[in-house]
C-alpha angles and dihedrals in degrees: 000000000000120000096248096069125091114181116188092194091217133118125236132194117268138171118287117269119230114173125067113239129205097259098047104264122110114241126237118273105214135211118227111294124203116227112260134197120256112276117222118215144105139292130208127184140236141182088228127224141252093262132041134189089243097050089236115122121241087234091067115123093010090304093303088141140127144191122223133197118285087238097047116115094238130105138222112279094018117134127232129195109220127194124196107226091187092061117086091222094049093232115206135198136181113230135182123232109241105155146018132234122213116222098022119124116242093256094056123083135183114224127198110256092252093052090048090053092044087063089061093255126142114231089227088067090069093189130041133185113247147169119217141173138181114258102230096170092056091045091054093046098065095179088052089058090046091054091046089060091049090050090053090053093045092051104035094169092053133071126215109242101170143005141194134195110237111178148330121209137165111223091180142356093272099036133074122183122203129182131196133178122220132193112217125191135198128175089266107037150000121236133185121218134183120220120202127188129182115195142167107253092207100049095022089223119149112246097181141341136191138189119196138161118251 
């Protein structure tokens, strides 16, 4: 465990989860978020622990996870887009909030080690300068978040750095089709994939889904 991490090993209340994710936990159902400006601050890293204050494992989303300050205005299961200001290419990654850190200012976050490295940072740095922001569009598009998690599983050596809503159609009375594009990065390349989900709008059950490179 690195010295920057403080884990309270306690659970806190959070909003009810409604959609099944790929690793067994139910993802956060958000309220409407207003768009916010990028927040400049710092990020440290951690190997995580067996328990989190959110009840969401650090291994969620291929370890693309983060802890925020106990006083920060973010909630369990919410996603943040983080940019490494110390990296010449300004690498970005989308991470999920799974824990809280006591004593951190609101502009400081604690990334899982793998997310820290995905930003092009060396663990020996300990601390990097970053910009980050909540991703309100993704939070509001719950099927977009569902497909993001599937993309992370389908491309385990890549990290999602951006996303875009593409379309929503209704092929029949009991089917809705939604499409989203995702940008995934590895240390060697960047790929773009399209995620498609067809679901029953009444039962909210998934009928089919697909992830393919474009």
